[in-house]
C-alpha positions in Angstrom: 120.6 -71.6 223.0 118.3 -69.6 220.8 115.6 -71.4 219.0 116.4 -71.1 215.3 112.4 -71.0 214.7 112.5 -67.1 216.9 115.6 -65.6 214.8 114.7 -62.7 212.6 113.4 -63.1 209.0 115.1 -62.4 206.0 112.3 -61.6 203.3 112.1 -63.2 199.9 112.5 -60.6 196.6 108.7 -61.7 196.3 107.6 -60.8 199.9 106.5 -64.1 200.7 107.3 -65.9 203.7 111.1 -65.9 203.7 114.0 -67.8 205.7 115.5 -66.9 209.5 118.7 -66.2 209.4 119.3 -69.7 210.9 118.1 -71.0 207.5 120.2 -68.8 205.3 123.2 -69.3 207.1 122.4 -73.1 206.6 121.4 -73.3 203.7 123.7 -70.9 202.3 125.2 -72.9 199.5 122.1 -73.9 197.6 120.7 -69.8 197.9 124.1 -69.2 196.1 123.0 -72.1 193.4 119.1 -71.7 192.9 118.4 -68.0 195.0 116.7 -67.2 198.4 113.1 -67.2 196.8 113.8 -71.0 195.3 115.1 -71.9 199.1 111.9 -70.4 200.5 109.7 -72.3 198.9 111.3 -75.5 199.5 111.3 -74.5 203.0 107.7 -74.2 202.7 106.9 -77.7 201.0 105.9 -81.0 202.1 106.3 -83.9 200.0 105.2 -87.7 201.0 107.1 -90.2 199.9 105.6 -93.8 199.6 107.0 -96.9 199.2 110.8 -96.5 201.1 112.8 -99.1 198.9 116.9 -98.4 198.0 116.0 -96.1 195.0 113.6 -94.1 197.1 116.1 -93.5 199.7 118.4 -91.6 197.4 115.7 -89.5 196.1 114.8 -88.7 200.2 118.3 -87.9 200.7 118.4 -85.6 197.6 115.1 -83.7 198.6 116.1 -83.4 202.7 119.3 -82.0 201.7 117.4 -79.6 199.6 116.0 -78.6 202.7 112.2 -79.2 202.5 109.7 -78.4 205.6 108.6 -81.8 206.0 108.2 -85.4 204.4 105.9 -88.1 205.4 106.5 -91.5 205.1 104.3 -94.5 203.6 105.7 -98.0 204.0 105.0 -101.1 206.6 107.6 -103.2 204.8 109.5 -105.6 207.2 112.8 -105.4 206.6 114.9 -108.6 205.4 118.7 -108.9 204.5 117.5 -108.4 200.6 116.5 -104.7 201.3 120.4 -103.9 202.8 122.3 -103.6 199.4 120.9 -100.2 197.9 119.4 -99.1 201.0 120.9 -95.7 202.9 119.2 -96.0 205.8 119.2 -99.1 207.1 121.8 -101.7 207.9 122.0 -105.4 209.5 120.7 -104.3 213.0 117.5 -102.7 211.2 116.2 -106.6 209.4 113.0 -107.0 211.0 111.9 -103.9 211.9 109.5 -101.9 210.4 111.2 -99.8 206.9 109.3 -96.4 207.1 110.2 -96.0 211.6 113.3 -97.6 210.9 114.6 -94.9 208.1 113.8 -92.0 210.2 116.8 -91.3 212.3 119.3 -91.7 209.5 117.4 -89.3 207.7 116.8 -86.9 210.5 121.2 -87.0 210.6 121.0 -85.6 207.3 119.1 -82.2 208.1 117.8 -81.8 211.8 115.5 -78.9 209.8 113.5 -80.8 207.9 110.5 -82.8 210.3 109.7 -86.3 209.6 106.5 -88.1 210.0 105.4 -91.6 209.3 101.8 -92.4 208.3 101.4 -95.7 209.4 97.9 -96.8 207.5 97.4 -98.0 204.0 97.0 -96.4 200.8 93.6 -97.2 200.7 93.0 -94.7 203.5 94.2 -92.2 202.2 92.0 -89.4 200.6 91.2 -85.8 199.2 91.8 -84.1 202.6 94.8 -86.1 203.2 96.6 -85.7 199.9 96.1 -81.6 200.2 98.5 -81.7 202.9 101.4 -82.1 200.4 103.2 -80.1 197.8 104.3 -83.1 195.9 103.5 -87.3 196.3 106.7 -89.4 195.0 105.9 -93.2 195.0 108.1 -96.4 194.0 105.6 -99.4 194.4 105.9 -102.7 192.0 101.6 -102.3 191.8 101.0 -100.6 189.0 97.4 -100.1 190.4 98.4 -98.3 193.3 100.5 -96.3 191.3 97.3 -95.2 189.3 95.2 -94.8 192.0 97.5 -92.1 193.9 98.5 -90.1 190.8 94.4 -90.1 190.0 93.9 -88.6 193.8 96.9 -86.5 193.3 95.7 -85.3 189.8 92.3 -84.2 191.0 93.8 -81.9 194.0 96.2 -81.0 192.3 99.3 -82.1 193.7 102.7 -82.9 191.9 103.0 -86.6 191.3 105.9 -88.6 190.6 106.6 -92.5 190.0 110.0 -94.3 190.4 111.6 -97.5 190.5 114.4 -99.6 189.4 114.6 -103.1 187.7 118.2 -104.1 188.2 120.4 -102.8 185.7 117.2 -100.4 184.5 115.1 -97.2 186.4 112.7 -95.1 185.4 110.5 -92.2 186.4 107.1 -90.5 185.1 105.4 -87.3 186.1 102.3 -85.7 186.6 102.1 -82.1 187.2 98.5 -81.5 185.6 99.0 -78.2 184.6 102.6 -76.7 185.2 103.4 -73.3 185.5 107.3 -72.5 185.8 109.3 -68.7 185.6 112.3 -67.5 184.0 114.0 -64.0 183.7 114.7 -62.5 180.1 118.0 -61.7 179.5 117.1 -57.7 178.7 117.3 -54.9 181.1 115.6 -54.4 183.1 114.8 -58.5 183.1 111.1 -59.4 183.2 109.5 -62.5 184.2 108.2 -64.8 181.6 105.7 -67.7 182.4 105.7 -71.0 180.7 103.3 -74.0 180.7 103.6 -77.3 180.4 100.3 -79.6 180.4 101.2 -83.5 181.7 99.1 -86.6 181.4 97.8 -89.0 184.0 99.7 -92.1 184.6 96.4 -94.2 183.2 96.1 -92.2 179.8 100.0 -92.5 179.4 99.8 -96.0 179.8 97.3 -96.1 177.0 99.6 -94.5 174.9 99.0 -95.9 170.9 101.7 -97.5 170.7 101.8 -97.1 166.6 103.1 -93.6 167.0 106.0 -94.9 169.1 109.7 -95.5 166.9 112.7 -97.5 166.9 114.3 -95.4 169.6 111.3 -95.4 171.9 112.6 -97.2 175.1 111.3 -101.3 175.2 110.5 -100.7 179.0 107.3 -98.7 178.1 105.9 -101.3 176.1 106.6 -103.5 179.1 105.4 -101.1 181.7 102.0 -100.4 179.5 101.6 -104.6 179.3 102.3 -104.6 183.0 99.5 -102.2 183.8 96.7 -103.8 182.0 97.5 -107.0 183.8 97.4 -104.8 186.8 94.2 -103.0 186.0 92.7 -106.1 185.2 93.4 -108.6 188.1 94.5 -106.1 191.0 97.9 -107.8 191.5 101.3 -108.0 189.7 101.6 -110.8 187.7 103.6 -114.2 189.6 106.8 -114.0 187.1 106.4 -118.0 187.6 103.1 -118.7 186.5 102.4 -120.1 183.0 98.8 -118.7 183.0 99.8 -115.4 184.2 102.8 -115.2 181.8 100.3 -116.5 178.9 98.0 -113.9 179.4 101.1 -110.9 179.8 101.7 -112.4 176.0 97.8 -112.4 175.0 98.2 -108.3 176.3 100.8 -107.9 174.0 99.4 -109.4 170.9 96.1 -107.9 171.5 98.2 -104.3 171.7 100.2 -105.1 168.4 96.6 -106.1 166.6 94.8 -103.2 168.1 97.6 -100.4 167.1 97.9 -102.3 163.6 101.8 -103.2 163.8 102.3 -105.0 161.1 105.4 -107.2 161.1 106.3 -106.5 164.6 108.1 -108.6 166.6 106.1 -109.5 169.6 109.0 -111.7 171.1 110.8 -108.8 172.1 108.8 -107.2 173.6 107.3 -110.5 176.0 111.3 -110.7 176.7 111.3 -107.0 178.0 108.2 -107.6 180.2 109.5 -110.6 181.8 112.8 -109.1 182.5 110.9 -106.0 184.3 108.6 -108.4 186.5 111.9 -111.0 187.3 113.8 -107.5 188.5 111.1 -105.6 190.0 112.7 -106.2 193.4 116.3 -106.5 192.2 117.9 -102.7 193.3 121.9 -101.6 192.3 123.3 -99.0 194.3 124.7 -97.4 191.3 121.5 -97.3 189.5 119.4 -95.9 192.6 121.9 -93.2 193.1 121.9 -92.4 189.4 118.1 -92.4 188.9 117.6 -91.0 192.4 119.7 -88.1 191.4 117.7 -86.9 188.4 114.8 -87.6 190.3 115.7 -85.7 193.6 117.0 -82.5 190.7 113.4 -82.7 189.4 111.7 -82.5 192.5 113.5 -78.9 193.4 112.8 -77.5 190.3 109.2 -78.4 190.4 108.6 -76.7 194.1 111.0 -73.6 192.9 109.2 -73.6 189.7 112.5 -71.8 188.0 113.1 -73.6 185.2 111.9 -76.6 182.8 110.8 -79.9 184.1 111.0 -83.3 182.1 107.9 -84.2 180.5 106.7 -87.3 181.4 108.9 -90.0 181.0 112.9 -90.7 182.1 114.2 -94.3 181.2 118.1 -94.9 182.3 119.8 -97.9 180.9 122.6 -98.8 183.1 124.1 -101.3 180.5 124.0 -98.9 178.0 124.8 -96.0 180.4 122.1 -94.3 178.6 119.2 -91.8 179.6 116.0 -91.1 177.3 113.2 -88.6 178.0 110.3 -89.5 176.4 106.5 -87.9 176.5 103.8 -90.7 176.3 
C-alpha cells in the first residue's frame, strides 16, 4: 500500500507547504469550503487541549475533523459515571480510567491523519519551550487561576488562546489572540489582499474590566466570572459552594466591586445569585449546550488558524434557557 505521506505534493497558492494528493482527496469538501491555502495551514497546526470534559470533546471533534496536524491532550481526571452524559469519547467501560488516554482511540477514529499525544504532567510544569510547540491552546478548567496562568504563558509566546466552559444550560468562551492578523480578498479586478489587525486583552485584564462601562444587556455570567476570578486569585482555589464563609466572601467581593466602580442603585443580590448559580453548575454539562458552544468554538479555531476572516473578540456567552448567544468585548 502506498504511504500517503510519500504521495506527490500539491502546492498552495502562496507557495507554502502544500497538501499531498491523498490529503487533498480526504479533505476535498473542506477545501471547497475554505480553500487549499486554508487547509494547508490547518495541516501544519498543532493544538493543545487542557481539560477533556464534555464540552471539550465537542471542540476536539470539530478541530480533528477539520484536519489539523496534531493535538495533545492534558487531563489526568479519573472517569466517573457523572462524566458520561455529555462526553463523546468515553462510555461505561471507561469508568475508573484516565480521561485523556481513554479518549485517544475514539478521537483517532474520527481522522486517522491527525497525530494524538497525551501530556501526563501538571499544568505547572508547562514552560515557554513547551508552549511554543503549539499553534493554539484551548483550556476548559473551573480553576480560573489556572486559566489565567496558561493564558499568560501563551500571550508571552504569541500562541493563540481560548478558554471555554459550560455551566448547565449556560456556556461561554474567551479568546486572547494578542495581535491577530487576518486577510481578505477585495471584490475588485484583479482582487487584492487586505490585511486586518484585531487587538485582544489578556484574561486577567478582562476580569478587571470596569463594571461601570457595562450596560443592561451585559450578560450576568460576566460579573459572576469576574467575582469568582477575584476569589481564586486570592486563595488559589475554587470557592466551596456549601461554605458559608466562602459565599460570604463572594458577596463581599461583589459589594466591593460595586463600590469601586461607583455603581449607584445597583442590586448586588442579582450578581450574587448569578455567581452562586455558576458555582453550583460548574461540573454540570448538558449535551446540547456542549454541542452548540463546542461548534462555535470549533469554528473560531478554524478561523484563527486559517486567518481568512474576522474572529470574535473576546467573549461569547450562550444562554440555553433563552436560546441566545451574545458577543461582548471586555
